[in-house]
C-alpha positions as CSV (number, residue, x, y, z in Angstrom):
1,M,-38.2,-64.9,-27.8
2,S,-34.7,-66.0,-28.7
3,I,-31.8,-66.3,-26.2
4,V,-30.0,-63.5,-28.1
5,A,-33.1,-61.2,-27.8
6,L,-33.4,-62.0,-24.1
7,G,-29.8,-61.2,-23.5
8,K,-30.1,-57.9,-25.3
9,R,-33.2,-57.0,-23.3
10,W,-31.4,-57.9,-20.1
11,E,-28.4,-55.7,-21.1
12,E,-30.8,-52.7,-21.9
13,T,-32.5,-53.2,-18.5
14,E,-29.2,-53.2,-16.7
15,M,-28.1,-50.0,-18.5
16,T,-31.4,-48.4,-17.5
17,R,-30.9,-49.4,-13.9
18,T,-27.4,-48.1,-13.9
19,K,-28.4,-44.7,-15.3
20,I,-31.2,-44.4,-12.8
21,L,-28.9,-45.3,-9.9
22,A,-26.4,-42.7,-11.2
23,I,-29.2,-40.1,-11.2
24,C,-30.2,-41.1,-7.7
25,C,-26.6,-40.8,-6.5
26,A,-26.3,-37.3,-8.1
27,C,-29.6,-36.2,-6.4
28,A,-28.3,-37.5,-3.0
29,C,-25.1,-35.5,-3.5
30,V,-27.1,-32.4,-4.3
31,L,-29.2,-32.8,-1.3
32,L,-26.1,-33.2,0.9
33,W,-24.6,-30.1,-0.7
34,Q,-27.8,-28.2,0.0
35,A,-27.9,-29.3,3.6
36,I,-24.3,-28.2,4.1
37,C,-24.8,-24.8,2.4
38,E,-28.0,-24.1,4.4
39,G,-26.5,-25.0,7.8
40,S,-26.8,-21.8,9.9
41,Q,-25.9,-23.0,13.4
42,Y,-22.3,-23.4,14.4
43,Q,-20.3,-24.9,17.2
44,I,-17.0,-23.2,18.1
45,H,-13.8,-25.2,18.8
46,V,-10.5,-23.9,20.1
47,L,-7.4,-25.2,18.4
48,D,-4.4,-26.1,20.5
49,S,-1.9,-23.2,20.8
50,P,1.7,-24.0,19.7
51,A,4.1,-24.3,22.6
52,G,5.2,-21.0,23.9
53,K,2.8,-19.0,21.7
54,G,0.3,-16.7,23.3
55,Y,-1.3,-15.5,20.1
56,S,-2.7,-17.8,17.4
57,A,-5.0,-17.4,14.4
58,A,-6.5,-19.9,12.0
59,L,-6.7,-18.3,8.5
60,R,-7.4,-21.1,6.0
61,I,-9.0,-24.5,6.0
62,N,-8.9,-27.0,3.1
63,D,-11.4,-29.6,2.1
64,Q,-9.6,-32.3,4.0
65,G,-10.0,-30.3,7.2
66,V,-6.4,-29.2,7.5
67,V,-6.1,-25.7,9.0
68,A,-3.3,-23.2,8.4
69,G,-2.6,-20.1,10.4
70,L,-0.2,-18.1,12.4
71,A,1.2,-18.0,15.9
72,A,3.4,-15.6,17.8
73,L,4.6,-14.9,21.3
74,N,1.7,-12.5,21.8
75,Y,-0.6,-10.2,19.9
76,N,1.8,-7.3,19.8
77,D,4.5,-9.6,18.3
78,R,2.2,-10.9,15.5
79,N,4.4,-9.2,12.8
80,N,7.0,-11.8,13.7
81,A,4.5,-14.6,13.5
82,T,5.3,-18.1,12.0
83,A,3.0,-20.2,9.9
84,F,1.6,-23.4,11.6
85,Y,-0.9,-26.0,10.5
86,W,-3.4,-28.2,12.5
87,D,-4.5,-31.7,11.5
88,T,-5.9,-34.7,13.3
89,S,-2.5,-35.4,15.0
90,G,-2.1,-31.9,16.5
91,V,-0.4,-28.6,15.7
92,H,2.8,-28.4,13.5
93,P,5.3,-25.6,12.7
94,T,6.4,-24.9,9.1
95,G,9.2,-22.4,9.8
96,A,7.8,-19.9,7.3
97,K,7.5,-16.4,8.7
98,V,5.3,-13.5,7.7
99,S,6.8,-10.6,5.8
100,G,4.5,-7.6,6.0
101,Y,1.2,-9.3,5.3
102,L,-0.5,-11.4,8.0
103,T,-1.7,-14.0,5.5
104,V,-1.4,-17.7,4.9
105,G,-2.4,-19.7,1.8
106,L,-3.3,-23.4,1.8
107,N,-4.5,-25.7,-0.9
108,N,-6.1,-29.2,-0.9
109,A,-2.7,-30.8,-1.4
110,G,-1.6,-29.3,1.9
111,T,0.9,-26.8,0.4
112,I,1.2,-23.7,2.6
113,V,2.5,-20.3,1.5
114,C,3.5,-17.6,3.9
115,G,5.7,-14.6,3.7
116,S,8.3,-15.4,1.0
117,K,8.2,-19.2,1.6
118,V,6.5,-22.3,0.2
119,W,6.1,-25.2,2.6
120,S,5.3,-28.6,1.1
121,N,5.7,-32.0,2.7
122,G,8.1,-30.8,5.3
123,S,10.3,-28.8,2.9
124,I,10.6,-25.1,2.5
125,S,11.5,-23.4,-0.8
126,T,11.6,-19.9,-2.2
127,L,10.4,-18.5,-5.6
128,P,12.1,-16.2,-8.1
129,R,11.9,-12.4,-7.5
130,L,11.0,-9.8,-10.1
131,Y,13.7,-7.4,-8.8
132,V,17.2,-8.5,-7.8
133,Y,17.1,-6.4,-4.6
134,G,13.5,-7.0,-3.8
135,S,11.5,-9.7,-2.0
136,N,8.3,-11.7,-2.5
137,V,5.0,-11.8,-0.6
138,L,3.2,-15.1,-1.2
139,V,-0.5,-15.0,-0.4
140,D,-2.5,-17.9,-2.0
141,V,-1.9,-21.3,-3.8
142,S,-4.2,-23.0,-6.3
143,D,-5.9,-26.2,-5.6
144,A,-5.9,-27.2,-9.3
145,T,-2.4,-26.5,-10.4
146,G,-0.4,-25.5,-7.3
147,A,0.2,-22.0,-8.8
148,V,1.2,-19.4,-6.2
149,V,0.0,-15.8,-6.3
150,G,1.2,-12.7,-4.4
151,G,3.5,-9.7,-5.0
152,S,7.1,-9.0,-5.7
153,Y,9.0,-5.7,-5.4
154,V,10.1,-4.1,-8.7
155,D,12.2,-1.2,-7.5
156,T,14.0,0.5,-4.6
157,A,11.0,2.9,-4.1
158,G,8.9,0.1,-2.5
159,N,6.6,-0.5,-5.5
160,K,5.5,-4.1,-6.1
161,H,3.6,-5.9,-8.8
162,A,1.1,-8.8,-8.6
163,V,2.7,-12.0,-9.6
164,V,1.7,-15.6,-10.4
165,W,4.3,-18.4,-10.2
166,D,3.2,-21.5,-12.1
167,S,4.7,-24.4,-13.9
168,T,5.7,-22.2,-16.9
169,G,7.6,-19.6,-14.9
170,T,7.2,-16.3,-13.1
171,H,4.6,-13.9,-14.5
172,D,4.2,-10.2,-13.7
173,L,0.5,-9.4,-13.8
174,G,1.0,-5.7,-13.9
175,I,-0.9,-2.7,-12.6
176,L,-3.9,-0.6,-13.5
177,D,-3.4,2.6,-15.5
178,G,-2.2,5.4,-13.3
179,H,-1.1,3.1,-10.5
180,T,2.4,2.1,-9.2
181,S,1.8,-1.1,-7.3
182,S,-0.4,-4.2,-7.2
183,I,-0.7,-7.5,-5.3
184,A,-2.6,-10.7,-5.9
185,F,-4.6,-12.2,-3.0
186,G,-6.5,-15.1,-4.4
187,I,-6.7,-17.7,-7.3
188,N,-9.4,-20.2,-8.2
189,D,-9.2,-23.5,-10.0
190,L,-9.8,-21.8,-13.4
191,G,-6.7,-19.6,-13.0
192,Q,-8.7,-16.4,-12.3
193,I,-6.7,-14.2,-10.0
194,V,-7.9,-11.2,-7.8
195,G,-6.2,-8.6,-5.8
196,K,-5.8,-4.8,-5.8
197,S,-3.9,-2.1,-7.6
198,W,-3.0,1.3,-6.1
199,T,-0.6,4.3,-6.0
200,D,0.9,5.9,-3.0
201,H,1.2,9.3,-4.8
202,G,-1.3,10.5,-7.4
203,M,-5.0,10.8,-8.1
204,A,-5.9,7.3,-9.1
205,P,-7.7,5.5,-6.2
206,E,-7.1,2.0,-5.0
207,R,-9.1,-0.6,-7.0
208,G,-9.8,-4.3,-6.9
209,V,-8.6,-6.2,-9.9
210,L,-9.5,-9.4,-11.7
211,W,-6.7,-10.9,-13.9
212,E,-7.8,-13.4,-16.4
213,N,-6.2,-14.7,-19.7
214,G,-3.8,-11.8,-19.8
215,N,-6.5,-9.2,-19.2
216,K,-7.1,-6.9,-16.3
217,T,-10.6,-6.0,-15.2
218,Q,-11.1,-3.2,-12.7
219,L,-13.6,-4.0,-9.9
220,D,-15.2,-0.7,-8.8
221,P,-16.4,-0.1,-5.3
222,L,-20.0,0.4,-4.1
223,G,-21.6,3.6,-5.3
224,D,-20.9,5.7,-2.2
225,Y,-17.4,4.5,-1.7
226,D,-14.0,5.6,-3.0
227,F,-11.8,2.5,-2.8
228,S,-12.0,-1.2,-3.4
229,S,-9.9,-4.3,-2.8
230,A,-10.6,-7.9,-3.8
231,V,-9.3,-10.7,-1.6
232,T,-10.6,-14.1,-3.1
233,I,-12.6,-15.7,-5.9
234,N,-14.5,-18.9,-5.9
235,N,-14.9,-21.4,-8.8
236,R,-18.1,-19.7,-9.9
237,G,-16.2,-16.5,-10.5
238,Q,-17.7,-14.7,-7.5
239,V,-15.3,-12.2,-5.9
240,V,-15.4,-10.8,-2.4
241,G,-13.5,-8.0,-0.8
242,T,-14.1,-4.6,0.6
243,S,-15.3,-1.1,-0.5
244,S,-14.0,1.7,1.7
245,K,-13.9,5.5,2.2
246,W,-12.5,8.0,4.7
247,V,-15.2,9.4,7.0
248,S,-14.9,12.3,9.5
249,Y,-16.2,12.1,13.0
250,H,-15.9,14.3,16.1
251,Q,-14.6,13.1,19.4
252,S,-13.8,15.1,22.5
253,G,-14.1,18.3,20.5
254,Y,-11.7,17.2,17.7
255,E,-12.4,16.1,14.2
256,S,-10.8,12.8,13.2
257,Q,-11.2,10.3,10.3
258,Y,-11.6,6.6,10.1
259,L,-11.8,4.2,7.2
260,R,-15.4,3.1,6.7
261,R,-15.5,-0.4,5.2
262,E,-18.3,-2.3,3.6
263,A,-18.0,-6.0,2.6
264,T,-18.6,-6.4,-1.1
265,L,-19.4,-9.2,-3.5
266,W,-18.7,-8.9,-7.2
267,S,-20.7,-11.2,-9.4
268,G,-20.6,-10.6,-13.1
269,G,-18.6,-7.4,-12.4
270,S,-21.4,-5.6,-10.4
271,P,-20.8,-4.9,-6.7
272,L,-23.3,-6.1,-4.1
273,D,-23.4,-4.7,-0.6
274,I,-23.0,-7.2,2.2
275,A,-24.2,-4.8,4.8
276,V,-24.8,-4.9,8.6
277,D,-26.6,-1.8,9.8
278,G,-24.4,0.3,12.1
279,L,-21.2,-1.8,11.5
280,N,-18.1,-1.8,9.4
281,T,-17.8,-5.1,7.5
282,S,-15.0,-6.8,5.7
283,A,-15.4,-10.0,3.5
284,L,-12.4,-12.4,3.8
285,D,-13.3,-15.6,2.0
286,I,-16.1,-17.3,-0.1
287,N,-16.8,-20.9,-1.0
288,D,-18.5,-22.4,-4.1
289,C,-21.9,-22.4,-2.2
290,G,-21.6,-18.6,-2.1
291,Q,-21.1,-18.5,1.7
292,V,-19.1,-15.4,2.6
293,V,-17.2,-15.1,5.9
294,G,-15.6,-12.0,7.4
295,C,-15.8,-9.6,10.3
296,A,-17.9,-6.7,11.4
297,S,-17.0,-3.9,13.9
298,A,-18.6,-0.9,15.4
299,Y,-17.5,2.4,13.9
300,P,-15.4,4.3,14.2
301,Y,-13.7,1.7,16.4
302,G,-15.1,-1.1,18.5
303,A,-15.4,-4.9,19.1
304,Y,-15.1,-7.4,16.2
305,Y,-17.8,-9.8,15.3
306,A,-17.3,-12.9,13.1
307,F,-20.0,-13.6,10.6
308,V,-21.1,-15.8,7.7
309,W,-23.3,-14.4,4.9
310,K,-25.5,-16.3,2.3
311,N,-28.1,-14.8,0.0
312,G,-28.6,-11.7,2.1
313,V,-28.8,-13.4,5.5
314,I,-26.0,-12.7,8.1
315,T,-25.3,-15.2,10.9
316,F,-23.0,-14.0,13.7
317,L,-20.7,-16.6,15.1
318,D,-20.0,-17.3,18.7
319,D,-16.9,-15.9,20.4
320,L,-15.0,-17.2,23.5
321,G,-16.5,-14.7,25.9
322,G,-14.0,-11.9,25.1
323,Y,-16.6,-10.2,22.8
324,A,-14.3,-10.2,19.7
325,A,-13.9,-12.7,16.8
326,L,-12.9,-12.7,13.2
327,A,-13.9,-15.3,10.5
328,D,-11.0,-15.6,8.0
329,G,-11.6,-18.7,5.9
330,I,-14.3,-21.3,4.9
331,N,-14.0,-24.6,3.0
332,E,-16.5,-26.3,0.6
333,D,-18.1,-28.2,3.5
334,G,-18.9,-24.9,5.3
335,W,-16.4,-25.3,8.1
336,I,-15.1,-21.8,9.1
337,V,-11.8,-20.8,10.7
338,G,-10.7,-17.6,12.4
339,Q,-9.6,-16.2,15.7
340,A,-11.4,-15.3,18.8
341,Y,-10.5,-13.2,21.9
342,G,-10.9,-15.2,25.1
343,T,-11.4,-14.3,28.7
344,D,-7.7,-14.9,29.2
345,K,-7.0,-11.8,27.2
346,Q,-5.4,-13.8,24.3
347,W,-6.4,-14.4,20.7
348,H,-7.0,-18.1,19.9
349,A,-7.2,-20.0,16.6
350,V,-10.7,-21.4,16.3
351,V,-12.9,-23.5,14.1
352,W,-16.7,-23.1,13.7
353,E,-18.3,-26.4,12.8
354,P,-21.6,-26.1,10.9
355,V,-24.6,-27.8,12.4
356,P,-27.4,-28.1,9.8
357,E,-30.8,-26.8,10.7
358,P,-33.5,-29.4,11.4
359,S,-35.2,-28.6,8.1
360,S,-32.0,-29.2,6.2
361,L,-31.5,-32.5,8.0
362,L,-35.0,-33.6,7.1
363,V,-34.4,-32.9,3.4
364,L,-31.1,-34.8,3.6
365,V,-32.5,-37.8,5.4
366,S,-35.5,-37.9,3.0
367,G,-33.2,-37.8,0.1
368,I,-31.0,-40.6,1.4
369,A,-34.1,-42.7,2.2
370,G,-35.4,-42.2,-1.3
371,F,-32.1,-43.1,-2.8
372,G,-32.1,-46.4,-0.7
373,W,-35.6,-47.2,-1.8
374,A,-34.8,-46.7,-5.4
375,R,-31.7,-48.8,-5.1
376,R,-33.6,-51.7,-3.6
377,R,-36.3,-51.5,-6.3
378,L,-33.7,-51.5,-9.1
379,I,-31.4,-54.2,-7.7
380,G,-33.8,-56.4,-5.8
C-alpha cells in the first residue's frame, strides 16, 4: 500500500473516531439531562434577607444560578417591594420597585425587569410608553434577544395592552375581540409570547393568549372552568397558567364565593389538567424538560404548598416549618426558587436544590463510564 493510501486511510479512521466521540459526548449530555429532569428529591436553602427587610421572595432563577426576587419591610408592605438579586457573592439591590404586579423577570445575561424599570449591569433604564399619561408594567425578558414583555396603559380609563419592546421598537400586541385590556407575562427564545386578555365590563371572559408572528391565539380553559390565564412558555412551545371559575360555598350560615383555580398546561393548544385532589393549584413556571412549578392550597382558603409536576407526577417541596410555601420559578437544571413561611412568622426567599434519585444517578454514572471506555478504545 502506498504512503498516500496509508495517509488517506489514517485520515478516514480519525474522522470515524471523531464522529463516534461526538456521538458519545451527545449521549452523555442526554443522560445528564435525563438525570436532572428525573430528579425528584429536593433540599431547601434559605437565601440571605436584604438588610432591614423582613419579607423576601425569590421569583426567577437563570441557568447561571443567579436568582431574582423581591424584598420589603414586611409581608403587608410587599406592594412597595424592591427587586433584588442573589449570586455567589451575596444579595444585591437593583433599585427597581414593583408597580401593581409582584413580578420580576430575569434572563441568562443577568438583565432584570421589575415594575417599569430595566436593570442591567448596575444601570436602570425605562422603556417607551404607549400612552403619554400612562405607565408600563414589565414582566419578562428574553434569553435570546433581550426583548422585554409586559403591558402599557392606553387610556385614562385604566385599560392596558400587552407590549413587546425589542431592538426594532415598541410593539402593541393588542387584545382579543370583545376585550379592553391585555398583558404579556412570558416570552421564549423563539419570540413566542403568552399572557392574558380581559374586559372589566362586558360578557367576554378572561382568556389566555399566545402571540406569535403577528397572530393571536386564544387559549381556552379546562372544560369545567370559565376563565384562563397563561403565565409562561418554554422553548418547546408548552404554555402553563391557570383555569379558574367562581364557586359558591357556605360558611357560618352565609353563602360566599371563592375563585377555584386549576393549574393548566397547553401543549399544541389543548389544555391539560395539572390537578391535585382537594386543592386549588396554580402553575407559575415551566422549563424545557417540561417540569412545572407552582403552588397548591386548600379551598376555599388555606395553607399554600409548593410543588413540581412532571408527566402527571406531583412532588411537594419542603417548607420552613411554617406550613406554607410557593414555588415561583425553575431553571433548565431543575433548580427551583420561591418563598416559604418560617417559624419566625416571616416569608423567606428560598431555593430548592434537586437531588437526583439513585436510579437516575446510576444511569448517569453508567453513561459517563461508557463514554470513558469508548474514548480510551478510540484514542488508545
